[in-house]
C-alpha positions, 0 to 999 in steps of 0.5 A: 477540489471539486466534488464531481464532474461540474467542471472539465479537468485535464492531465497527462495520464502516461508516464513522463520521459520519452515514450512511443505513445502519450495520452492526455486525458480530459474528463468533464462536461466539456471533454468531448467538445474540447476533443473536437476543437482540437482535432477539427472533428464534430461530436458525431464523428467521434463515436463512443469508445472508437479510435479515430485518426486525428491531427491535433492542433491549437486553437490558432490552427498550428499543427501539434501532432498526428495521433488518434482520439477516443471519446467515452461518454457518461456515464460509461467511463472511468469517472462517470463524466464525458471522457476523451483521451488524445493519444499522441507520440510521447515525450514531456514536450509533445505532451506539454504541448497538447495538454496546453492546448487542452487548457486553453480550449476550456479545461483546467489541470487535474489535481492529484488523484482527481480523475480517480476521486471522481470515479469514487464519487460517481460510484465507479470505484470503492475507496478500498478499490482506489487504495488498492490501485494506488498500491498497484502503481506503488508496488516495489515488489512482486508480492506487494503487486500480488496483494494489491491485485488481489484487492483490486480484484475483490479479495478484501471486499469479499472477506468483509462481505462475509463478515457483514453478513453474519453480523446483519443475521445476528442483528436481525434476530436481536431486533426480532427479539427486541420487538417482543420483549415479554418473551425471554431470549431462549438459552440456546439462541442466546448462545448462537447469537453470542457465538456468531458475533464472536466469529465476526469478531475474530474475523474482524481481529484477523484482518486487523492483525494482518496489517503488519504483514500488509505494510511489510508487503507494500512498504518492504522490510527495513533491515538494520545492520548493527555491531562494534566496529570492524565486525564485518558489517560493511562486508556482510552488506556487500556479500548480501547484495552482490556488488560493493556498495559500502566501503570496507576497510580495516580502519576503524570508523570507516562507516560514518553515516548509514548506507541504504541499499534496496534489493528484492528477495523472494518477491519481498522489497528490502532496505538493507541499512549498514550502520556506523560501528559502535566503539568507546571513545569515539568523538565529533563526526564518528560519534554523530554517525553512530548516534544516527545509525542507532536511531535509524536502527530503532525504525527498522522492522528487523535488526542484524545483530552482527559479531565475529565468530568466536565472540560472545553473543549479545542478548537479542531483542524481539526484531533481532537476528543474530549474525556470526561473520567471518566464519571462514576464520574459525570460532564458535557460533552461539546457538541460534545465530547464523554463521556467515562468511563474506569471503567464502559466501556461506550462511548468506542464503540461510540469512536472506531467507530468515530476513524474508521470513520476518515479513510474515507473508503466506507463500501462496497468494490466495492465503495472503489475499485479505491482508490489510494494506492501509492504516485506515483499513487496520483502524475500521477492523479494529473498531469492528472487532471492538464493537462486536466483542462488546456486543457478544459480551453483553449477550453472554452476561444477559444484559438488555439486548438493545445494548448489544444491538447498538454494538452490533450496529457499531460493528456494521458501520465500521465493517462498511467503512473497512470496505470503503463506504461512508468515508469522510472528505478528510480521508479522501483528501489524504488518499488522493493527495498520494496519486499522481496528477494524471490518475 
């Protein structure tokens, strides 16, 4: 991939399928010239940021469509390059014809995320903002969208900046004392520096720990429904989603493969997974289905352990919620388990709430605004936590201040990476490979 705007790239910037309007975006040094060639308009007839009515034609003069063209000259554009957008009627065939004409006029097809990558390289956008932008596009629930929008609005940058400021102030004082080694560091000053670095360490640790909730908000909760055969797992899934999605039968072994159903509860994306029931003596395809279900359950965030009301409880793991099904038929319910009835609808709201609670997300968007979205961010926060903890310990142990300063600087580097500064090409490659071509 070309780093920067040395050549001109183009892509369809709107979703595929029939639409009233579709956009072909062109970015690079020849963008305005290409726009002029296809519309018959001189550069002077394309004032900056003004929509101009135009007929789009190919290089042979054949009419393609009637629309508008807008020029956005460097550096006042999203990518930092000259940018032209041809806004025409939507539809894959129509947009494909316009894009082909743009390429014939001198552009090349953009790679995934290349438009946004140019914006990052031009300093128009930080890496963390690009990550937030991707999260906005990929959001599967209202909570994921709200969290991504908070990041895009600068929530993470604000949180990281406050911690960096604390570390910078502590490091400045450390280096001032290092410059005058003949003077011992007063006890109160040592304690103040230690406490400041510990506060920064705790802030970094809180951010690192938030990644679990962030991952769930973005990717959603995966919930496996497990139990022996004919305990009511499939009926429970159907009742939870409000429609028949899994087959229900008194015949043992009806579910031979896991069935996944996506839903959204209280703004949280949830994938319910009905697994094959366990039983001794299962063989062949059924045994394989049971094994697949167990493996899928091992990957899930939450496991619903289902028994029939009146049956003895099973031990519950850390990820498990105990569910006593068929409560309408009577029978005792173990303490701490949720009694449900797919027939009467009892216990379903309580169970949904218990599942959503496992997401670990605050009810108000402001409280969760600095939740980390990516593993890269989590790793950077963890490195900052480790380095700042080491710096505080060195000061507390009255070790040479130079050693504490080295760790404090390492903490600052990690915090900068968390904010999206100074990341390598490998990180950019991995990030932008997930973007669509038009973005």
